[in-house]
C-alpha positions, 0 to 999 in steps of 0.5 A: 193628510186628507180631510175625511169625505164621504166616498160612493163606490159602485159595485157590479158583478155579471158572471159566477155568484154575482151575489157573492161577489159584490157582497164579497168586495163590500167586505174588502171595502169595509177592510180598506184602511183609513175608510169606514163603511157608513152605507150600503144599498140593496141589491138589483139586478139590472139589464146590461145597457152598452153589450146587451149580449151578455148576462143581467148584472147584480149592482149595489152601492156604497157609502165610504167615509174615508182620508185615502186620496183619490188616487189611493181609493181607486187603487184600494179598488183595483186591487180588489177587482184584481184579487176577485178575478176581475179580467179587463178584456172587452170594453163592458164586456162581462166581469167578475166584479168592477168597482168605480168611485162614483163620487169623492165628497163635492170634488171633481177631478179630471186626471189620466187614472180618475175621473171624478165624477164618474163621468157616465153615473148620472146617465146610468139607472143600474147607479142612480137607483141604489144610489137613491136608496142610501143617498137621494140628497146627494148633489152632483157637483157638475149637474147641479141635482141631486141624485133623486132628481137625476133618477127621475129624468132616466127611470125609463132607459134601463130595467133595473129591479130591486133584487134583494136587500143587502144581508145585514151580517155584511154591513157591519163588515 
């Protein structure tokens, strides 16, 4: 049995009702086995990065306390993506929903299926802005900087604006 850890999951959508997809993903996360939802950031509207010829994203970050192993948590996230219609056809392309494990406690995992911390989390304002809202003092386990410090280093690299607070009735799961 895995000891409980705090994991952070990034959520994003840029197809259809983006906000509804993000809210539905949080509802699913709140029902993961051996997991409790402890925080959800506000929703942020963010410009696409690698492929700029697509709709803007709605993003948020959740914090969960879980005893799921990293691969089990990844599998649960992928099941949510599949249920919500995620198609993996174009790298960095449009998607109904995207769930990424950003951090899993202070663990560093490099494997064929899962890499934690997320390899680009520290370079993405759409990850750091909502993460700082719920965990500004979270320390990146390889860079040894807080989320707030990392955000300061990339403030101007991507347009991100607060969209809305996460609906309170959704936070309770």
